[in-house]
C-alpha positions as CSV (number, residue, x, y, z in Angstrom):
1,X,-0.1,-0.2,-0.4
2,X,1.5,3.3,-0.8
3,X,1.9,5.8,1.9
4,X,-0.1,9.3,1.4
5,X,1.7,11.9,2.8
6,X,-1.2,14.6,2.6
7,X,-2.5,13.0,6.1
8,X,0.0,13.2,8.1
9,X,-2.0,13.5,11.4
10,X,-4.5,11.2,10.5
11,X,-3.1,8.5,9.0
12,X,-2.3,4.9,9.9
13,X,-0.5,2.5,10.5
14,X,-0.6,-0.9,8.1
15,X,-1.8,-2.6,10.6
16,X,-3.7,-0.3,12.8
17,X,-5.9,0.2,9.5
18,X,-7.0,-3.5,8.7
19,X,-7.7,-3.6,12.3
20,X,-9.7,-0.4,13.2
21,X,-13.8,-1.0,13.4
22,X,-15.4,0.3,10.2
23,X,-18.0,3.0,12.1
24,X,-21.6,3.3,11.2
25,X,-23.3,6.2,9.7
26,X,-26.7,7.2,10.0
27,X,-28.9,7.2,7.7
28,X,-30.0,10.3,6.3
29,X,-31.8,11.4,3.2
30,X,-30.2,12.1,0.0
31,X,-30.4,16.2,0.8
32,X,-28.1,16.0,4.0
33,X,-25.1,17.0,1.7
34,X,-27.4,19.0,-1.3
35,X,-27.7,18.7,-4.8
36,X,-24.8,21.6,-5.8
37,X,-20.6,21.7,-6.0
38,X,-21.0,23.8,-2.6
39,X,-23.4,21.8,-0.6
40,X,-19.8,20.0,-0.1
41,X,-18.0,22.8,1.2
42,X,-18.2,22.9,4.9
43,X,-15.8,23.0,7.9
44,X,-18.0,20.1,9.6
45,X,-17.8,16.7,8.4
46,X,-21.6,16.4,6.5
47,X,-23.3,13.3,7.4
48,X,-23.6,9.9,4.7
49,X,-25.9,10.5,2.5
50,X,-26.6,6.6,3.5
51,X,-26.2,4.6,5.5
52,X,-22.5,3.0,5.8
53,X,-23.5,-1.0,4.4
54,X,-25.6,1.2,1.6
55,X,-23.4,0.2,-1.3
56,X,-22.5,-3.5,0.2
57,X,-21.8,-5.6,-2.0
58,X,-19.7,-3.2,-3.8
59,X,-18.8,-1.0,-1.5
60,X,-18.8,-2.6,1.8
61,X,-18.8,-0.8,5.3
62,X,-15.5,-1.9,6.2
63,X,-14.4,0.4,3.6
64,X,-16.6,3.4,4.2
65,X,-15.7,3.6,8.0
66,X,-11.8,3.7,7.2
67,X,-12.4,6.0,3.9
68,X,-15.2,8.5,5.3
69,X,-15.0,7.4,9.7
70,X,-11.0,8.1,9.6
71,X,-9.5,9.6,6.5
72,X,-11.9,11.9,5.5
73,X,-12.9,12.7,9.3
74,X,-8.3,13.6,9.3
75,X,-8.8,16.4,6.4
76,X,-11.8,17.8,8.2
77,X,-10.0,18.1,11.6
78,X,-6.7,19.2,10.3
79,X,-8.5,21.8,7.8
80,X,-9.8,23.6,11.3
81,X,-6.8,23.4,13.0
82,X,-4.6,24.7,10.2
83,X,-6.7,27.8,9.7
84,X,-7.7,28.3,13.5
85,X,-6.4,32.1,14.0
86,X,-5.4,32.8,10.1
87,X,-7.1,35.0,8.2
88,X,-8.8,32.1,6.6
89,X,-11.0,30.3,9.6
90,X,-14.1,30.4,8.2
91,X,-13.8,30.8,4.9
92,X,-15.9,28.3,3.0
93,X,-13.6,25.1,1.5
94,X,-14.4,26.0,-1.5
95,X,-12.6,29.8,-1.1
96,X,-9.6,28.6,1.0
97,X,-8.2,25.9,-1.6
98,X,-8.7,27.9,-4.1
99,X,-7.0,30.5,-2.4
100,X,-4.0,28.4,-1.4
101,X,-3.7,26.7,-4.4
102,X,0.1,26.7,-6.2
103,X,0.9,28.5,-3.0
104,X,4.0,26.8,-1.9
105,X,3.8,27.7,2.0
106,X,-0.1,26.6,2.1
107,X,0.4,23.0,0.7
108,X,-1.3,21.7,3.6
109,X,-3.8,23.8,3.9
110,X,-4.7,22.8,0.4
111,X,-3.9,19.7,0.4
112,X,-7.1,18.9,3.2
113,X,-9.6,21.6,2.4
114,X,-9.6,20.6,-0.8
115,X,-9.8,17.0,0.2
116,X,-12.5,17.4,2.6
117,X,-14.2,19.3,-0.4
118,X,-13.4,16.6,-2.7
119,X,-14.4,13.3,-0.8
120,X,-18.2,15.6,0.2
121,X,-18.5,15.4,-3.5
122,X,-17.5,11.8,-4.1
123,X,-19.8,10.6,-1.5
124,X,-22.9,12.7,-3.3
125,X,-21.7,11.1,-6.4
126,X,-22.1,7.8,-5.7
127,X,-26.3,5.9,-4.4
128,X,-27.6,2.7,-3.8
129,X,-28.9,1.2,-6.9
130,X,-27.4,3.9,-9.0
131,X,-26.2,4.0,-12.7
132,X,-29.1,3.5,-14.9
133,X,-30.4,6.3,-17.6
134,X,-29.3,10.2,-16.7
135,X,-32.0,12.1,-16.8
136,X,-33.0,13.5,-20.7
137,X,-31.0,17.2,-20.1
138,X,-28.1,15.3,-18.6
139,X,-28.2,12.8,-21.1
140,X,-28.6,15.4,-24.0
141,X,-25.2,17.0,-22.7
142,X,-23.2,14.2,-22.6
143,X,-24.7,12.7,-26.4
144,X,-23.4,16.3,-27.4
145,X,-20.4,16.2,-26.0
146,X,-19.7,12.7,-26.0
147,X,-21.3,10.8,-29.1
148,X,-22.9,8.3,-26.1
149,X,-23.1,7.2,-22.3
150,X,-20.6,4.4,-23.4
151,X,-18.8,7.3,-25.0
152,X,-18.8,9.3,-21.8
153,X,-18.2,6.4,-19.2
154,X,-15.4,4.8,-21.0
155,X,-13.6,8.4,-20.6
156,X,-14.0,8.2,-17.9
157,X,-13.0,4.4,-17.1
158,X,-9.6,6.0,-18.4
159,X,-9.5,8.5,-16.6
160,X,-9.7,6.5,-13.6
161,X,-7.7,3.7,-14.4
162,X,-5.3,5.4,-15.5
163,X,-4.8,8.2,-13.4
164,X,-0.9,7.6,-11.7
165,X,-0.8,6.7,-7.9
166,X,-3.6,9.0,-6.3
167,X,-6.0,11.2,-7.6
168,X,-10.0,11.8,-8.7
169,X,-11.2,11.1,-12.1
170,X,-14.7,14.1,-13.0
171,X,-17.0,14.9,-15.0
172,X,-17.2,18.6,-15.7
173,X,-18.6,20.8,-17.3
174,X,-16.2,23.1,-19.5
175,X,-18.0,25.8,-20.9
176,X,-21.0,24.8,-23.2
177,X,-19.5,21.3,-23.3
178,X,-18.9,18.4,-20.8
179,X,-15.7,17.0,-20.5
180,X,-14.0,14.2,-18.6
181,X,-10.8,15.5,-16.6
182,X,-8.4,13.5,-13.7
183,X,-6.7,15.4,-11.3
184,X,-3.5,13.9,-8.9
185,X,-3.5,14.3,-5.0
186,X,-6.1,16.7,-4.1
187,X,-6.3,18.7,-7.1
188,X,-9.7,20.2,-7.6
189,X,-11.1,20.7,-11.1
190,X,-12.6,24.4,-9.2
191,X,-9.0,25.9,-9.7
192,X,-8.8,25.8,-13.6
193,X,-12.2,27.4,-13.7
194,X,-14.1,23.9,-14.3
195,X,-17.4,22.9,-12.5
196,X,-17.5,19.3,-11.6
197,X,-20.7,17.6,-12.2
198,X,-19.0,13.9,-10.1
199,X,-16.3,12.2,-9.2
200,X,-14.5,8.8,-8.9
201,X,-11.6,8.4,-5.8
202,X,-9.2,6.4,-6.9
203,X,-6.8,7.1,-3.6
204,X,-5.9,4.1,-2.8
205,X,-7.9,4.2,0.4
206,X,-11.5,4.3,-1.9
207,X,-10.7,0.8,-2.5
208,X,-8.3,-1.4,-1.6
209,X,-9.5,-3.0,1.7
210,X,-13.1,-4.6,-1.1
211,X,-10.7,-4.9,-4.6
212,X,-6.8,-4.3,-3.8
213,X,-5.3,-3.6,-7.0
214,X,-7.9,-4.4,-9.3
215,X,-8.4,-0.6,-9.5
216,X,-10.5,-1.5,-12.5
217,X,-12.4,-3.3,-11.1
218,X,-13.6,-0.7,-8.3
219,X,-14.1,1.9,-11.6
220,X,-16.5,-0.6,-13.2
221,X,-19.0,-0.9,-9.8
222,X,-19.7,2.5,-9.7
223,X,-20.1,3.7,-13.4
224,X,-22.4,-0.2,-13.6
225,X,-24.6,-0.2,-10.9
226,X,-23.5,3.2,-8.0
227,X,-22.5,6.0,-10.1
228,X,-25.3,9.3,-9.0
229,X,-26.3,10.3,-12.0
230,X,-29.6,13.1,-10.4
231,X,-26.7,14.4,-8.7
232,X,-25.0,15.3,-11.6
233,X,-27.4,16.7,-13.5
234,X,-28.6,18.8,-10.3
235,X,-25.1,20.3,-10.8
236,X,-25.3,20.9,-14.2
237,X,-27.9,22.4,-14.2
238,X,-26.7,25.0,-11.4
239,X,-23.1,25.1,-13.5
């Protein structure tokens, strides 16, 4: 397993990681984080939009326990500590990571704020019994930009499986078109002027307990049965 450097305060040894108990998340409505990018913009750990076991067997409660209860929580805890007493205290996550993107002495602030935002956005990019066909408006935009839904999913698959090391694959709105981009580590398309519609987390902690090194199987499971096209459609409408 690779070492994930920007989780220093919340990191675990391999033995701790395997031996820890999974967190149980409360069942809440999909509206728990809202239906647009800004809904992820909170300096507190948002509730999951479904129970921890709701994505099983494709993503287990064990993985959710570590991913949400350890990694995501650590990013939130870290950014609160890192911004306390500074001009960034109380700012939204989006404002914090955009202000600190590319600033060498603010790398820890950028990494933790962007990762807190990315993870909240990721949870809403998934839903139990997801997949299927997008809404008419989103499907029209996908067809205009990629030719077909299958072509869009193929580009997302390529981006997610070809990202070297840790990172993210995103469906975004870029001007009048949709496109697929990938970002490394904590990077976020908002820093490039793009509007995220949904994301796939390809950090190892997102899939390793369930899929080991089979990242492609994890990606296929999301795009077939877990992807939340309703969330993407709402973000497109608000872009």
